[in-house]
C-alpha positions as CSV (number, residue, x, y, z in Angstrom):
1,X,-26.7,-4.1,-17.6
2,X,-26.7,-0.4,-16.9
3,X,-28.3,2.0,-19.4
4,X,-26.4,2.1,-22.6
5,X,-26.1,5.8,-23.7
6,X,-23.3,5.7,-26.3
7,X,-24.7,6.7,-29.7
8,X,-23.6,5.5,-33.2
9,X,-21.9,8.9,-33.7
10,X,-20.1,8.6,-30.4
11,X,-18.9,5.1,-31.3
12,X,-17.6,6.3,-34.7
13,X,-15.9,9.2,-32.9
14,X,-14.2,6.7,-30.6
15,X,-13.1,4.6,-33.5
16,X,-11.5,7.8,-35.1
17,X,-9.7,8.5,-31.8
18,X,-8.3,5.0,-31.9
19,X,-7.2,5.3,-35.5
20,X,-5.4,8.6,-34.6
21,X,-3.5,6.8,-31.9
22,X,-5.6,8.1,-29.0
23,X,-7.0,6.4,-25.9
24,X,-10.7,5.6,-25.3
25,X,-12.6,4.6,-22.2
26,X,-14.4,1.4,-23.3
27,X,-17.3,-0.2,-21.4
28,X,-17.3,-4.0,-21.2
29,X,-19.3,-6.4,-19.2
30,X,-16.5,-6.8,-16.7
31,X,-15.0,-3.3,-16.0
32,X,-14.2,-0.3,-18.2
33,X,-11.1,-0.6,-20.2
34,X,-8.5,2.0,-21.4
35,X,-8.4,1.2,-25.1
36,X,-5.8,1.7,-27.8
37,X,-5.2,0.4,-31.3
38,X,-3.5,-2.9,-30.6
39,X,-1.3,-2.6,-33.6
40,X,0.0,0.9,-32.8
41,X,3.1,0.5,-30.5
42,X,3.1,4.2,-29.7
43,X,-0.6,4.2,-28.7
44,X,-0.1,1.0,-26.7
45,X,2.9,2.5,-24.8
46,X,0.8,5.5,-23.9
47,X,-1.6,3.2,-22.0
48,X,1.3,2.4,-19.6
49,X,2.2,6.0,-19.2
50,X,-1.4,7.1,-18.4
51,X,-2.0,4.2,-16.0
52,X,1.5,4.3,-14.4
53,X,1.7,0.7,-15.2
54,X,5.0,-1.2,-15.5
55,X,5.7,-1.9,-19.2
56,X,6.5,-5.5,-18.4
57,X,2.8,-6.1,-17.5
58,X,1.0,-7.5,-20.5
59,X,-2.3,-6.2,-21.8
60,X,-5.4,-8.0,-23.1
61,X,-6.2,-7.6,-26.8
62,X,-10.0,-7.4,-27.4
63,X,-11.3,-8.6,-30.7
64,X,-14.7,-8.6,-32.3
65,X,-15.4,-12.4,-32.6
66,X,-14.0,-15.8,-32.1
67,X,-13.6,-16.1,-35.9
68,X,-10.9,-13.4,-35.8
69,X,-8.7,-15.4,-33.3
70,X,-6.4,-16.8,-36.0
71,X,-5.6,-13.3,-37.2
72,X,-4.0,-12.5,-33.9
73,X,-2.5,-15.7,-32.5
74,X,-0.9,-18.9,-33.7
75,X,-0.9,-22.6,-32.7
76,X,-4.5,-22.5,-31.3
77,X,-5.2,-25.8,-29.5
78,X,-8.5,-27.6,-29.6
79,X,-9.1,-26.7,-25.9
80,X,-8.9,-22.9,-26.8
81,X,-11.4,-23.3,-29.6
82,X,-13.8,-25.2,-27.4
83,X,-13.6,-22.5,-24.7
84,X,-14.0,-19.7,-27.2
85,X,-17.0,-21.3,-28.7
86,X,-18.7,-21.7,-25.3
87,X,-17.7,-18.5,-23.6
88,X,-17.2,-15.8,-26.2
89,X,-18.4,-13.1,-26.2
90,X,-17.9,-13.2,-22.5
91,X,-15.6,-12.6,-19.5
92,X,-13.0,-15.2,-20.5
93,X,-9.4,-14.3,-21.7
94,X,-7.2,-16.9,-23.4
95,X,-3.4,-16.8,-23.3
96,X,-2.0,-18.0,-26.6
97,X,1.1,-17.6,-28.7
98,X,1.5,-14.1,-30.2
99,X,0.8,-13.6,-33.9
100,X,2.7,-11.0,-36.0
101,X,0.0,-8.4,-35.7
102,X,0.5,-8.1,-32.0
103,X,3.5,-5.8,-31.0
104,X,5.7,-6.7,-28.1
105,X,4.6,-3.5,-26.4
106,X,1.2,-5.1,-25.9
107,X,2.6,-8.3,-24.4
108,X,5.2,-6.9,-22.0
109,X,7.9,-8.4,-24.3
110,X,6.4,-11.9,-24.1
111,X,5.7,-14.2,-27.0
112,X,2.3,-15.0,-25.6
113,X,-0.7,-12.7,-25.8
114,X,-4.0,-12.5,-23.8
115,X,-7.1,-12.3,-26.1
116,X,-10.8,-12.0,-25.5
117,X,-14.1,-11.0,-27.1
118,X,-16.1,-8.7,-24.8
119,X,-19.8,-9.2,-24.2
120,X,-21.0,-5.6,-24.3
121,X,-23.0,-4.0,-27.2
122,X,-20.9,-0.8,-27.1
123,X,-17.6,-2.6,-27.0
124,X,-18.6,-4.9,-29.9
125,X,-19.9,-1.9,-31.9
126,X,-16.6,-0.1,-31.4
127,X,-14.6,-3.1,-32.4
128,X,-16.8,-3.4,-35.6
129,X,-16.5,0.3,-36.4
130,X,-12.7,0.3,-35.7
131,X,-12.1,-2.9,-37.6
132,X,-9.1,-3.9,-35.6
133,X,-8.0,-5.2,-32.2
134,X,-8.1,-3.0,-29.1
135,X,-5.7,-3.4,-26.1
136,X,-7.6,-2.4,-23.0
137,X,-6.5,-2.9,-19.4
138,X,-8.8,-1.5,-16.7
139,X,-9.2,2.3,-17.0
140,X,-7.6,3.2,-13.7
141,X,-4.3,4.1,-12.2
142,X,-2.1,1.0,-11.8
143,X,-3.0,-1.1,-8.7
144,X,-6.1,0.9,-7.8
145,X,-9.8,0.0,-7.9
146,X,-11.1,-0.8,-11.3
147,X,-13.8,1.4,-12.8
148,X,-17.3,0.1,-13.4
149,X,-18.9,3.3,-14.7
150,X,-17.9,6.0,-17.2
151,X,-17.8,8.6,-14.4
152,X,-15.3,6.3,-12.6
153,X,-13.0,6.5,-15.6
154,X,-13.3,10.3,-15.9
155,X,-12.6,10.7,-12.2
156,X,-9.7,8.4,-12.3
157,X,-7.9,9.4,-15.5
158,X,-9.2,12.9,-16.3
159,X,-7.4,14.3,-19.4
160,X,-5.3,11.1,-19.7
161,X,-8.1,9.5,-21.7
162,X,-9.1,11.2,-25.0
163,X,-12.7,10.0,-25.1
164,X,-15.0,8.0,-22.9
165,X,-17.9,5.9,-24.2
166,X,-20.7,5.5,-21.7
167,X,-22.1,2.0,-21.7
168,X,-23.8,2.2,-18.3
169,X,-22.7,0.2,-15.2
170,X,-20.8,-3.0,-15.9
171,X,-22.9,-6.2,-15.5
172,X,-20.2,-8.6,-14.2
173,X,-18.1,-6.1,-12.2
174,X,-14.9,-8.1,-11.9
175,X,-12.3,-8.7,-14.6
176,X,-12.3,-11.7,-16.9
177,X,-11.0,-15.1,-16.1
178,X,-7.6,-15.7,-17.6
179,X,-6.8,-19.2,-18.9
180,X,-3.4,-20.2,-20.2
181,X,-3.9,-22.6,-23.1
182,X,-0.2,-22.7,-24.2
183,X,0.8,-25.6,-22.0
184,X,-0.2,-29.3,-22.0
185,X,-3.2,-28.6,-19.9
186,X,-5.3,-25.3,-19.5
187,X,-4.6,-23.4,-16.3
188,X,-6.5,-20.6,-14.6
189,X,-4.1,-17.7,-14.1
190,X,-6.7,-15.3,-12.8
191,X,-10.2,-16.1,-11.5
192,X,-12.9,-13.9,-12.9
193,X,-16.3,-13.6,-14.5
194,X,-16.4,-17.2,-15.9
195,X,-16.3,-19.6,-13.0
196,X,-13.9,-22.5,-12.6
197,X,-16.9,-24.8,-12.3
198,X,-18.3,-23.7,-15.7
199,X,-14.9,-24.1,-17.4
200,X,-14.4,-27.6,-16.0
201,X,-17.9,-28.6,-17.1
202,X,-17.1,-27.6,-20.7
203,X,-13.6,-29.1,-20.7
204,X,-14.5,-32.3,-18.8
205,X,-11.6,-32.2,-16.4
206,X,-10.4,-30.3,-13.3
207,X,-8.4,-27.1,-13.7
208,X,-5.6,-25.8,-11.4
209,X,-5.3,-22.3,-10.1
210,X,-1.6,-21.9,-9.3
211,X,-0.5,-19.5,-6.6
212,X,2.3,-18.4,-8.9
213,X,1.8,-18.2,-12.6
214,X,4.5,-19.4,-15.1
215,X,3.2,-16.7,-17.5
216,X,3.0,-13.0,-16.7
217,X,-0.7,-11.8,-17.1
218,X,-2.7,-8.9,-15.9
219,X,-3.8,-8.5,-12.3
220,X,-1.1,-10.5,-10.6
221,X,0.7,-7.7,-8.7
222,X,0.7,-8.4,-4.9
223,X,-1.2,-5.2,-4.3
224,X,-3.9,-4.7,-6.9
225,X,-7.6,-3.5,-7.1
226,X,-6.8,-1.5,-3.9
227,X,-8.7,1.5,-2.5
228,X,-6.9,4.3,-0.7
229,X,-8.0,2.9,2.6
230,X,-6.1,-0.1,4.0
231,X,-8.0,-3.4,3.6
232,X,-7.8,-5.9,6.4
233,X,-9.1,-9.5,6.0
234,X,-10.7,-11.2,9.1
235,X,-12.7,-14.4,9.7
236,X,-16.4,-13.8,9.2
237,X,-17.3,-14.5,12.8
238,X,-14.8,-11.8,14.0
239,X,-15.8,-9.0,11.6
240,X,-18.0,-7.0,14.0
241,X,-15.5,-7.2,16.9
242,X,-12.5,-6.3,14.7
243,X,-14.3,-3.4,13.1
244,X,-15.5,-2.0,16.4
245,X,-12.0,-2.5,18.0
246,X,-10.4,-0.6,15.1
247,X,-13.0,2.2,15.4
248,X,-12.2,2.4,19.1
249,X,-8.5,2.9,18.3
250,X,-9.4,6.0,16.2
251,X,-9.7,4.6,12.7
252,X,-12.5,5.6,10.4
253,X,-13.6,2.1,9.7
254,X,-15.6,0.9,6.8
255,X,-16.9,-2.7,7.1
256,X,-18.3,-5.1,4.5
257,X,-21.0,-6.7,6.6
258,X,-21.8,-10.3,5.5
259,X,-25.5,-11.2,4.9
260,X,-25.3,-13.5,7.9
261,X,-24.8,-10.4,10.1
262,X,-27.4,-8.3,8.4
263,X,-29.2,-7.5,11.6
264,X,-26.1,-6.7,13.6
265,X,-25.5,-3.1,14.9
266,X,-21.9,-2.2,14.1
267,X,-20.2,0.8,15.5
268,X,-18.2,1.9,12.5
269,X,-17.7,5.0,10.3
270,X,-19.6,3.3,7.3
271,X,-21.2,-0.1,6.7
272,X,-21.7,-1.8,3.3
273,X,-24.2,-4.7,3.4
274,X,-22.8,-7.6,1.3
275,X,-25.3,-9.0,-1.1
276,X,-26.3,-12.6,-0.6
277,X,-25.9,-13.3,-4.3
278,X,-22.3,-13.7,-5.4
279,X,-23.2,-12.2,-8.8
280,X,-24.5,-9.1,-7.1
281,X,-21.5,-9.0,-4.8
282,X,-19.1,-9.2,-7.8
283,X,-21.1,-6.5,-9.7
284,X,-20.9,-4.2,-6.7
285,X,-17.5,-5.0,-5.3
286,X,-15.4,-2.1,-6.8
287,X,-18.2,0.4,-6.3
288,X,-18.3,-0.6,-2.6
289,X,-14.6,0.0,-2.2
290,X,-14.8,3.4,-4.0
291,X,-17.8,4.3,-1.8
292,X,-15.9,3.7,1.5
293,X,-13.0,5.7,0.1
294,X,-15.3,8.6,-0.7
295,X,-16.8,8.4,2.8
296,X,-13.4,9.0,4.3
297,X,-12.6,5.6,5.6
298,X,-8.9,4.8,6.3
299,X,-9.5,1.2,7.1
300,X,-11.8,-1.4,5.5
301,X,-12.6,-4.6,7.4
302,X,-13.8,-7.5,5.2
303,X,-14.1,-11.3,5.3
304,X,-13.6,-13.6,2.3
305,X,-16.6,-15.3,0.7
306,X,-16.6,-19.1,0.1
307,X,-14.2,-19.7,-2.8
308,X,-16.7,-21.3,-5.2
309,X,-18.4,-19.9,-8.2
310,X,-17.8,-16.1,-8.5
311,X,-16.7,-16.2,-4.8
312,X,-13.2,-17.4,-6.1
313,X,-12.8,-14.2,-8.1
314,X,-14.2,-12.0,-5.3
315,X,-11.8,-13.5,-2.8
316,X,-8.9,-13.1,-5.3
317,X,-9.6,-9.4,-5.6
318,X,-10.0,-8.8,-1.9
319,X,-6.7,-10.6,-1.1
320,X,-4.9,-8.3,-3.6
321,X,-6.7,-5.3,-2.3
322,X,-5.3,-6.2,1.1
323,X,-1.8,-7.0,-0.2
324,X,1.3,-5.1,0.8
325,X,1.4,-1.6,-0.7
326,X,4.4,-0.4,-2.5
327,X,6.5,2.1,-0.4
328,X,7.1,5.5,-1.8
């Protein structure tokens, strides 16, 4: 994990901002969140305004421990308690039935709520100092690249966030895995920092990852996690040819170069070598996209990794980054 610089006095100040209905940039192990008091409908509504996020898109409520789960939700099945015991604190979000403490503003009007316990010392210290739940979607404009450093948050939201806690660079780098446990069988609604294989090992049976969720959850917009540059997906063996052809056509091309092409010479505006380790790739993914934007690329050529382990989450994010952009 990156260097943690937030002091005890800064954490207490952040808690005071939350109590006053303000918004705080919160480091977690996945990405930085834009936090508000989960029980304050006005503060929660401000998150949507600052992000430009549709109010129908639910938020995740962050709590301090698995022992607090029953304070926020009802009808907790055995599968949810098993997953919480194994993976909390950690990058796993559980969708359960909303308890009375959770306002409908936080759930997009749904009777279900997404809950997790973050695995980051600064986030946990803030939750302890604050004493309540914190709704915290990623601290970026809606649909754009998620922030993985405090400076990303400041650059993205500016004065829209009242205070930013610096907890260093995020260790996981992609959002949490979301599992719906309100049905007969748990279902993965968003791949993330806990792998499908690890979940299945704990539960003892296979999990589905439906293309279309029956429950609205974060991160399911067709275009999401997207840089300013257009993202194009190609087969791995075609990545050099496609990148060079686009460069020849006058694009300022950024290319994610797979490790298997590490020695290739690519005629492109900018090249990002993809780490061999899927954990390192996930950790660096959003930073790579931001880097190519900052270098002035207008097109990013990338291939999907094998969809196993963290590769499933990386491929999910890249598909949405390449999704159809909303027209203005």
